[in-house]
N, C-alpha and C positions, 0 to 999 in steps of 0.2 A: 142772462144776468138778472138776478133778483133785485128789483128796484128798491127793496128795503135795505140793500147793501150799498146804497148811494147816500152819502151823508156830507153835511157841511162841517162835521167834526174832523179832527185829525186822526181819529181812530174809531173802530167799531167795537162796542162793548160785547164781550163774549167771543170775539174773533181775534186771531193773531195774523198780522200781515207777514206773509212768507216771501213775498216778492214785490218790489216796486217796479212798475213798468214805465213810469214817466208821466209827463203832463199830457192830458188829452183835452180836446176841445170840440165844440160844435158851434158853428157860426152861421148866422143868416143875416141877410140885409133886406129890409122891408121899406116900402114907401106907402104913404097914404094916397088913396085914390082921390080924384076930384069929388066923386060921390061921397066917399067917406068923410072928406074934409067938410063938405056941405052939411052932411047929417050931423057931424060932430059940432059944427058951428051953430046949427039950430039947437042942439041939445044944450050947448053952453049958454045960450040966451036964457034958459030956464033954470040953470044952476044944477047942482047935484052931480050924480054919477054920470059920466060920459061913456055909456055902454059901447058905443062904436069904437072908441079908443081903447077901452078895457079889453074888448075882444081882439083887437089888433095886437096889443101887447101880449095877451095870453097866448095867442097863436104863434107869435114870434118866439117867445120863451119856450113853448112846447117843442117847436121845430128845432131850436138850438139844443135843447135837452136831448131829444131823440138822436140828433147827430153826435152829441157827446157820448151817448151810450153805444152807438154804432162804432165809434172810434175806439172806445175802450174794449169792446168785444173783439174787434179786429186784432188787438194786441194780445188777446188771451186773458184779459182781466175778468174777475168775477165780482169786483167791487170798485167803487170810486170814493175816495176820501177827499176832504177839503174842497168840496164842490162849491162853485160860486157862479154868479151871473154878473155880466157887465154890459152896459149899453152906451153907445156913442152915436152922436149925430154925424154922419159922414158929410152930408150937405143938407141944406134946408129941406125937410120933408123926407129924408132918407136916413134910416137908423140901422145901425149894426147891433145885433144882440149876440153876445158870446156867452156860452156856458163852458166852464172849464173846471178841471180838478186833477187829481192824481189817480191814475189807474193802478190798481193793486190786485194781487192774488191773496185771498184770505182763506183761513181754515178755522172751523169752529174749535174753540178751546175745550 
């Protein structure tokens, strides 16, 4: 799947949706380690960008995204439209990150 055919839009300009395959998702659940919390706490004392937490969030989103793409490929999709992220705290310090969208087959117009 060409990742340029994954969009938050409901359509892909220059492509026609020929088949809807349904909702696809990728989900991961992550926790912060004691070391990560300590490092993040130290960074927060000085203000500014908390790189420890930014890296954790980026890794979780990337993992959920890759799982989303795998799910769509398994259904035979060559594109994903209306892609979104969602995150929820399952319990203190444990966060679920979900990437979801609609798997479709498209062809160039």
